[in-house]
DSSP file (Angstrom, degrees, kcal/mol; ACC not computed):
  #  RESIDUE AA STRUCTURE BP1 BP2  ACC     N-H-->O    O-->H-N    N-H-->O    O-->H-N    TCO  KAPPA ALPHA  PHI   PSI    X-CA   Y-CA   Z-CA
    1    1 A X     >        0   0    0      0, 0.0     4,-2.4     0, 0.0     5,-0.2   0.000 360.0 360.0 360.0 -39.8   91.3   92.5   91.3
    2    2 A X  H  >  +     0   0    0      1,-0.2     4,-2.6     2,-0.2     5,-0.2   0.909 360.0  49.4 -65.1 -41.0   91.3   95.9   89.7
    3    3 A X  H  > S+     0   0    0      2,-0.2     4,-2.1     1,-0.2    -1,-0.2   0.884 110.7  51.1 -66.6 -35.9   92.9   97.6   92.7
    4    4 A X  H  > S+     0   0    0      2,-0.2     4,-1.2     1,-0.2    -2,-0.2   0.916 111.9  46.7 -65.0 -42.8   95.5   94.9   92.9
    5    5 A X  H  X S+     0   0    0     -4,-2.4     4,-0.7     1,-0.2     3,-0.3   0.917 112.6  49.6 -64.9 -43.3   96.4   95.4   89.2
    6    6 A X  H >X S+     0   0    0     -4,-2.6     3,-1.0     1,-0.2     4,-0.6   0.867 104.5  59.5 -63.3 -36.2   96.5   99.2   89.6
    7    7 A X  H ><>S+     0   0    0     -4,-2.1     5,-2.4     1,-0.3     3,-1.2   0.850  96.0  62.3 -61.9 -34.1   98.8   98.8   92.6
    8    8 A X  H ><5S+     0   0    0     -4,-1.2     3,-0.7    -3,-0.3    -1,-0.3   0.793  95.2  61.6 -61.1 -27.9  101.3   97.1   90.4
    9    9 A X  H <<5S+     0   0    0     -3,-1.0    -1,-0.3    -4,-0.7    -2,-0.2   0.755 106.6  44.3 -70.6 -24.5  101.6  100.2   88.4
   10   10 A X  T <<5S-     0   0    0     -3,-1.2    -1,-0.2    -4,-0.6    -2,-0.2   0.361 134.2 -78.7-103.5   5.0  102.8  102.2   91.4
   11   11 A X  T < 5S-     0   0    0     -3,-0.7    -3,-0.2    -4,-0.4     2,-0.2   0.396  87.3 -44.5 118.6  -3.7  105.3   99.6   92.7
   12   12 A X  S > <S-     0   0    0     -5,-2.4     3,-1.7     1,-0.1    -2,-0.1  -0.601  70.1 -67.3 132.2 168.5  103.2   97.1   94.5
   13   13 A X  G >  S+     0   0    0      1,-0.3     3,-1.8    -2,-0.2    19,-0.4   0.787 118.9  69.2 -63.5 -28.7  100.4   96.6   97.0
   14   14 A X  G 3  S+     0   0    0      1,-0.3    34,-1.2    -3,-0.2    -1,-0.3   0.641 101.7  47.6 -65.2 -12.7  102.4   98.0   99.8
   15   15 A X  G <  S+     0   0    0     -3,-1.7     2,-0.7    32,-0.1    -1,-0.3   0.147  87.8 101.5-111.8  17.5  102.2  101.4   98.2
   16   16 A X    <   -     0   0    0     -3,-1.8    15,-2.2    -5,-0.1    16,-0.3  -0.823  48.9-173.7-112.3  96.6   98.4  101.4   97.4
   17   17 A X  E     -A   30   0A   0     -2,-0.7     2,-0.3    13,-0.2    13,-0.2  -0.363  10.7-179.5 -76.7 165.6   96.3  103.4   99.8
   18   18 A X  E     -A   29   0A   0     11,-0.7    11,-2.8    30,-0.4     2,-0.3  -0.984  19.6-165.9-162.8 154.1   92.5  103.4   99.6
   19   19 A X  E     -A   28   0A   0     -2,-0.3     2,-0.6     9,-0.2     9,-0.2  -0.983  17.1-144.4-136.4 151.6   89.3  104.6  101.0
   20   20 A X  E     -A   27   0A   0      7,-2.4     7,-1.9    -2,-0.3     2,-0.4  -0.972  34.0-174.3-110.3 111.9   85.7  103.5  100.6
   21   21 A X  E     +A   26   0A   0     -2,-0.6     5,-0.2     5,-0.2     2,-0.2  -0.902  13.9 169.1-119.4 137.4   83.7  106.8  100.6
   22   22 A X        -     0   0    0      3,-3.1    -2,-0.0    -2,-0.4     5,-0.0  -0.524  54.5 -80.3-122.5-166.4   80.0  107.5  100.6
   23   23 A X  S    S+     0   0    0     -2,-0.2     3,-0.1     1,-0.1    -2,-0.0   0.870 125.1  11.7 -67.3 -37.0   77.9  110.5  101.2
   24   24 A X  S    S+     0   0    0      1,-0.1     2,-0.3     0, 0.0    -1,-0.1   0.558 124.4  46.1-120.6 -12.6   78.1  110.3  105.0
   25   25 A X        -     0   0    0      2,-0.0    -3,-3.1     0, 0.0     2,-0.3  -0.938  51.6-170.8-136.5 155.2   80.8  107.8  105.8
   26   26 A X  E     -A   21   0A   0     -2,-0.3     2,-0.4    -5,-0.2    -5,-0.2  -0.993   5.5-161.9-142.6 146.8   84.3  106.9  104.9
   27   27 A X  E     -A   20   0A   0     -7,-1.9    -7,-2.4    -2,-0.3     2,-0.3  -0.993  12.0-147.9-131.7 125.7   86.6  104.0  105.7
   28   28 A X  E     +A   19   0A   0     -2,-0.4     2,-0.3    -9,-0.2    -9,-0.2  -0.716  27.2 160.1 -92.0 142.2   90.3  104.1  105.2
   29   29 A X  E     -A   18   0A   0    -11,-2.8   -11,-0.7    -2,-0.3     2,-0.4  -0.970  43.1-119.9-159.1 143.0   92.2  100.9  104.3
   30   30 A X  E >   -A   17   0A   0     -2,-0.3     3,-1.1   -13,-0.2   -13,-0.2  -0.726  29.7-137.5 -78.0 134.8   95.4   99.7  102.8
   31   31 A X  T 3  S+     0   0    0    -15,-2.2    -1,-0.1    -2,-0.4   -14,-0.1   0.621  91.2  73.4 -73.9 -10.0   94.5   97.8   99.7
   32   32 A X  T 3  S-     0   0    0    -19,-0.4     3,-0.3   -16,-0.3    -1,-0.2   0.597  93.3-134.1 -83.7  -9.7   97.0   95.0  100.4
   33   33 A X    <   -     0   0    0     -3,-1.1    -1,-0.2     1,-0.2    -3,-0.1  -0.503  42.4 -46.4  90.8-161.8   95.2   93.3  103.3
   34   34 A X        -     0   0    0     -2,-0.2    -1,-0.2     5,-0.0     4,-0.1   0.623  54.9-145.9 -93.5 -15.1   96.6   92.1  106.6
   35   35 A X    >   -     0   0    0     -3,-0.3     3,-2.0     1,-0.1     4,-0.5   0.934  19.3-177.0  49.9  59.5   99.8   90.2  105.6
   36   36 A X  G >  S+     0   0    0      1,-0.3     3,-0.6     2,-0.2    -1,-0.1   0.741  73.4  70.1 -60.9 -22.1   99.6   87.6  108.3
   37   37 A X  G 3  S+     0   0    0      1,-0.2    -1,-0.3     0, 0.0    -2,-0.1   0.720 110.6  31.3 -69.0 -19.3  102.9   86.0  107.2
   38   38 A X  G X  S+     0   0    0     -3,-2.0     3,-1.9    -4,-0.1     5,-0.5   0.325  86.6 138.1-118.0   7.6  104.7   89.1  108.5
   39   39 A X  T <  S+     0   0    0     -3,-0.6    -4,-0.1    -4,-0.5    -3,-0.0  -0.256  75.0  10.2 -56.4 134.1  102.5   90.0  111.4
   40   40 A X  T 3  S+     0   0    0      1,-0.1    -1,-0.3     4,-0.0    -4,-0.0   0.424 100.1 100.9  80.0  -1.1  104.4   91.0  114.5
   41   41 A X  S <  S-     0   0    0     -3,-1.9    -2,-0.1    58,-0.0    -1,-0.1   0.570  83.3-129.4 -93.8  -9.9  107.8   91.2  112.8
   42   42 A X  S    S+     0   0    0     -4,-0.3    58,-1.9    57,-0.1    59,-0.2   0.771  79.1 107.2  70.5  26.1  107.9   95.0  112.4
   43   43 A X        +     0   0    0     -5,-0.5    50,-0.3    56,-0.2    49,-0.2   0.423  39.9 118.5-115.7  -0.4  108.8   94.8  108.7
   44   44 A X        -     0   0    0     -6,-0.2     2,-0.6     1,-0.1    48,-0.0  -0.411  68.7-118.4 -68.9 142.4  105.5   95.9  107.1
   45   45 A X        -     0   0    0      1,-0.1     3,-0.4    -2,-0.1     4,-0.3  -0.719  20.1-160.9 -79.7 120.4  105.6   99.1  105.0
   46   46 A X     >  +     0   0    0     -2,-0.6     4,-2.7     1,-0.2     5,-0.3   0.493  64.8 100.8 -82.7  -1.1  103.3  101.6  106.7
   47   47 A X  H  > S+     0   0    0      1,-0.2     4,-2.7     2,-0.2     5,-0.3   0.906  80.5  45.7 -50.6 -54.5  103.0  103.8  103.5
   48   48 A X  H  > S+     0   0    0    -34,-1.2     4,-1.7    -3,-0.4   -30,-0.4   0.871 115.5  45.9 -63.8 -37.9   99.6  102.5  102.3
   49   49 A X  H  > S+     0   0    0     -4,-0.3     4,-2.2     2,-0.2    -1,-0.2   0.908 113.1  49.0 -73.2 -40.1   98.0  102.8  105.7
   50   50 A X  H  X S+     0   0    0     -4,-2.7     4,-2.0     1,-0.2    -2,-0.2   0.936 114.8  45.1 -62.5 -45.7   99.4  106.3  106.5
   51   51 A X  H  X S+     0   0    0     -4,-2.7     4,-2.1    -5,-0.3    -1,-0.2   0.797 109.0  56.6 -70.8 -27.2   98.3  107.5  103.1
   52   52 A X  H  X S+     0   0    0     -4,-1.7     4,-1.9    -5,-0.3    -1,-0.2   0.918 108.4  47.6 -66.0 -42.8   94.9  105.9  103.5
   53   53 A X  H  X S+     0   0    0     -4,-2.2     4,-2.4     1,-0.2    -2,-0.2   0.892 109.9  53.1 -62.7 -39.5   94.4  107.8  106.7
   54   54 A X  H  X S+     0   0    0     -4,-2.0     4,-2.5     1,-0.2    -2,-0.2   0.905 107.8  50.8 -60.7 -42.1   95.5  111.0  104.9
   55   55 A X  H  X S+     0   0    0     -4,-2.1     4,-2.3     2,-0.2    -1,-0.2   0.876 109.5  50.8 -64.5 -36.9   92.9  110.3  102.3
   56   56 A X  H  X S+     0   0    0     -4,-1.9     4,-2.4     2,-0.2    -2,-0.2   0.923 111.3  47.2 -66.2 -44.2   90.2  109.9  105.0
   57   57 A X  H  X S+     0   0    0     -4,-2.4     4,-2.2     1,-0.2    -2,-0.2   0.891 111.3  52.2 -63.6 -39.5   91.2  113.2  106.6
   58   58 A X  H  X S+     0   0    0     -4,-2.5     4,-2.0     2,-0.2    -2,-0.2   0.911 108.8  50.2 -61.4 -43.9   91.2  114.9  103.2
   59   59 A X  H  X S+     0   0    0     -4,-2.3     4,-3.1     1,-0.2     5,-0.3   0.916 109.6  51.1 -60.2 -44.6   87.7  113.6  102.6
   60   60 A X  H  X S+     0   0    0     -4,-2.4     4,-2.4     1,-0.2     6,-0.3   0.899 107.8  53.3 -61.6 -40.0   86.6  114.9  106.0
   61   61 A X  H  <>S+     0   0    0     -4,-2.2     5,-1.9     1,-0.2     4,-0.4   0.902 113.9  41.9 -60.9 -41.6   88.0  118.3  105.1
   62   62 A X  H ><5S+     0   0    0     -4,-2.0     3,-0.7     3,-0.2    -2,-0.2   0.941 116.5  46.8 -70.2 -47.6   86.1  118.4  101.9
   63   63 A X  H 3<5S+     0   0    0     -4,-3.1    -2,-0.2     1,-0.2    -3,-0.2   0.847 123.9  32.2 -65.9 -34.9   82.8  117.1  103.3
   64   64 A X  T 3<5S-     0   0    0     -4,-2.4    -1,-0.2    -5,-0.3    -2,-0.2   0.293 103.6-122.0-106.6   9.0   82.8  119.3  106.3
   65   65 A X  T < 5 +     0   0    0     -3,-0.7     2,-0.7    -4,-0.4    -3,-0.2   0.932  56.3 159.1  47.7  51.6   84.5  122.3  104.8
   66   66 A X    >>< -     0   0    0     -5,-1.9     4,-1.8    -6,-0.3     3,-0.6  -0.872  29.1-170.0-110.6 101.3   87.1  122.0  107.5
   67   67 A X  H 3> S+     0   0    0     -2,-0.7     4,-2.5     1,-0.2     5,-0.2   0.801  85.3  60.3 -62.8 -28.8   90.4  123.8  106.5
   68   68 A X  H 3> S+     0   0    0      2,-0.2     4,-2.3     1,-0.2    -1,-0.2   0.884 106.2  47.0 -66.3 -36.8   92.3  122.3  109.4
   69   69 A X  H <> S+     0   0    0     -3,-0.6     4,-2.4     2,-0.2    -2,-0.2   0.910 111.8  50.6 -68.9 -42.0   91.6  118.7  108.1
   70   70 A X  H  X S+     0   0    0     -4,-1.8     4,-1.8     1,-0.2    -2,-0.2   0.907 112.4  47.1 -61.6 -42.2   92.6  119.7  104.6
   71   71 A X  H  X S+     0   0    0     -4,-2.5     4,-2.6     2,-0.2    -2,-0.2   0.908 109.5  53.6 -65.2 -42.9   95.8  121.2  105.9
   72   72 A X  H  X S+     0   0    0     -4,-2.3     4,-2.2     1,-0.2    -2,-0.2   0.915 108.2  50.4 -59.1 -43.1   96.5  118.1  108.1
   73   73 A X  H  X S+     0   0    0     -4,-2.4     4,-2.3     1,-0.2    -1,-0.2   0.910 110.6  49.2 -61.8 -42.2   96.1  115.9  105.0
   74   74 A X  H  X S+     0   0    0     -4,-1.8     4,-2.7     1,-0.2    -2,-0.2   0.901 109.8  51.7 -64.6 -40.7   98.6  118.1  103.1
   75   75 A X  H  X S+     0   0    0     -4,-2.6     4,-2.4     2,-0.2    -2,-0.2   0.899 110.5  48.2 -63.1 -41.0  101.1  117.9  105.9
   76   76 A X  H  X S+     0   0    0     -4,-2.2     4,-2.4     2,-0.2    -2,-0.2   0.926 112.6  48.7 -64.2 -45.0  100.9  114.1  106.0
   77   77 A X  H  X S+     0   0    0     -4,-2.3     4,-2.2     1,-0.2    -2,-0.2   0.921 113.0  46.9 -61.2 -45.8  101.3  113.9  102.3
   78   78 A X  H  X S+     0   0    0     -4,-2.7     4,-2.2     1,-0.2    -1,-0.2   0.893 111.3  52.3 -63.7 -41.3  104.3  116.3  102.3
   79   79 A X  H  X S+     0   0    0     -4,-2.4     4,-2.4     2,-0.2    -2,-0.2   0.908 109.5  48.4 -63.0 -42.8  105.9  114.4  105.2
   80   80 A X  H  X S+     0   0    0     -4,-2.4     4,-2.5     1,-0.2     5,-0.2   0.918 110.0  52.2 -64.9 -42.3  105.6  111.0  103.5
   81   81 A X  H  X S+     0   0    0     -4,-2.2     4,-2.7     1,-0.2    -1,-0.2   0.912 110.2  49.7 -57.5 -42.5  107.1  112.5  100.3
   82   82 A X  H  X S+     0   0    0     -4,-2.2     4,-2.6     2,-0.2     5,-0.2   0.924 110.6  48.4 -63.9 -45.7  110.0  113.8  102.4
   83   83 A X  H  X S+     0   0    0     -4,-2.4     4,-1.6     1,-0.2     5,-0.5   0.915 114.3  46.2 -62.8 -43.0  110.7  110.5  104.1
   84   84 A X  H  < S+     0   0    0     -4,-2.5    -2,-0.2     1,-0.2    -1,-0.2   0.933 114.1  48.0 -64.3 -45.7  110.6  108.6  100.7
   85   85 A X  H  < S+     0   0    0     -4,-2.7    -2,-0.2    -5,-0.2    -1,-0.2   0.883 111.9  48.6 -64.9 -39.4  112.9  111.2   99.0
   86   86 A X  H  < S-     0   0    0     -4,-2.6    -1,-0.2    -5,-0.2    -2,-0.2   0.811  88.2-159.9 -70.9 -29.4  115.4  111.2  101.9
   87   87 A X     <  +     0   0    0     -4,-1.6     3,-0.3    -5,-0.2    -3,-0.1   0.740  54.9 116.0  56.7  28.1  115.5  107.4  101.8
   88   88 A X  S    S+     0   0    0     -5,-0.5     9,-0.2     1,-0.2    -1,-0.1   0.721  78.3  34.7 -93.8 -25.4  116.9  107.2  105.4
   89   89 A X  S    S+     0   0    0     -6,-0.5     2,-0.3     7,-0.1    -1,-0.2  -0.446  83.3 137.0-130.1  58.2  114.0  105.5  107.1
   90   90 A X        -     0   0    0     -3,-0.3     8,-2.7    -4,-0.1     7,-0.2  -0.803  51.5-116.4-106.9 147.8  112.5  103.1  104.5
   91   91 A X    > > -     0   0    0     -2,-0.3     5,-2.1     6,-0.2     3,-2.0  -0.296  38.6 -97.0 -74.6 166.4  111.4   99.5  105.0
   92   92 A X  G > 5S+     0   0    0      6,-0.5     3,-2.1     1,-0.3    -1,-0.1   0.821 120.9  62.9 -57.9 -35.9  113.1   96.6  103.3
   93   93 A X  G 3 5S+     0   0    0    -50,-0.3    -1,-0.3     1,-0.3     4,-0.0   0.715 106.7  46.8 -64.6 -17.6  110.6   96.4  100.4
   94   94 A X  G < 5S-     0   0    0     -3,-2.0    -1,-0.3     2,-0.0    -2,-0.2   0.234 130.3 -95.0-104.8  10.9  111.7  100.0   99.5
   95   95 A X  T < 5S+     0   0    0     -3,-2.1    -3,-0.2     1,-0.3    -2,-0.1   0.552  90.5 109.1  90.8   8.6  115.4   99.2   99.8
   96   96 A X      < -     0   0    0     -5,-2.1    -1,-0.3     2,-0.1    -5,-0.1  -0.308  66.9-131.7-106.0-168.9  115.9  100.3  103.3
   97   97 A X        +     0   0    0     -9,-0.2    -6,-0.2    -7,-0.2     2,-0.1   0.250  61.5 121.6-126.9   8.4  116.5   98.8  106.7
   98   98 A X        -     0   0    0     -8,-2.7    -6,-0.5     1,-0.1     2,-0.1  -0.389  57.2-125.7 -77.4 151.7  113.9  100.6  108.9
   99   99 A X     >  -     0   0    0     -8,-0.1     4,-2.3    -2,-0.1     5,-0.2  -0.348  33.8 -98.7 -81.9 172.9  111.2   98.8  110.8
  100  100 A X  H  > S+     0   0    0    -58,-1.9     4,-2.5     1,-0.2   -54,-0.2   0.934 126.2  47.0 -56.2 -48.1  107.5   99.7  110.5
  101  101 A X  H  > S+     0   0    0      1,-0.2     4,-3.2     2,-0.2     5,-0.2   0.895 109.6  52.9 -64.9 -42.1  107.7  101.8  113.6
  102  102 A X  H  > S+     0   0    0      2,-0.2     4,-2.0     1,-0.2    -1,-0.2   0.911 112.1  44.8 -62.2 -42.0  110.9  103.6  112.5
  103  103 A X  H  X S+     0   0    0     -4,-2.3     4,-2.0     2,-0.2    -2,-0.2   0.930 114.8  48.5 -68.0 -43.0  109.4  104.6  109.1
  104  104 A X  H  X S+     0   0    0     -4,-2.5     4,-2.5    -5,-0.2    -2,-0.2   0.905 110.9  50.7 -61.1 -42.0  106.2  105.7  110.8
  105  105 A X  H  X S+     0   0    0     -4,-3.2     4,-2.7     1,-0.2    -1,-0.2   0.874 107.6  53.9 -63.2 -37.6  108.1  107.7  113.4
  106  106 A X  H  X S+     0   0    0     -4,-2.0     4,-1.8    -5,-0.2    -1,-0.2   0.893 109.7  47.4 -63.9 -39.5  110.0  109.4  110.6
  107  107 A X  H  X S+     0   0    0     -4,-2.0     4,-1.4     2,-0.2    -2,-0.2   0.932 112.2  49.5 -66.5 -45.1  106.8  110.4  108.9
  108  108 A X  H  < S+     0   0    0     -4,-2.5     3,-0.3     1,-0.2    -2,-0.2   0.909 111.2  49.6 -60.7 -42.2  105.4  111.7  112.2
  109  109 A X  H  < S+     0   0    0     -4,-2.7    -1,-0.2     1,-0.2    -2,-0.2   0.855 108.1  54.0 -65.4 -34.4  108.6  113.7  112.8
  110  110 A X  H  <        0   0    0     -4,-1.8    -1,-0.2     1,-0.3    -2,-0.2   0.759 360.0 360.0 -72.4 -24.3  108.4  115.2  109.3
  111  111 A X     <        0   0    0     -4,-1.4    -1,-0.3    -3,-0.3    -2,-0.2   0.512 360.0 360.0 -66.7 360.0  104.8  116.4  109.9
């Protein structure tokens, strides 16, 4: 419940990345769940899952003192910021017309 409430502060569950991190393991997850009502339609916002993966890579960089992982996380974060700021490849929930894949591809290209 707390993560759902916090997600509302940033614009909704579709924008809430998350990780469950321990001393030796980490699991990345978008906090919004699986959204079965839109499964297979290509309209899900990939933001939370991409940023969850970024958080996992960032954790690995810290835990293993791996500068390449830390850099990769920064590149992903910067790429997502660029895609959001340009507003050319956003999903409908963000006011755009892009599909899940189109937005994800835009982030990958920005990396």
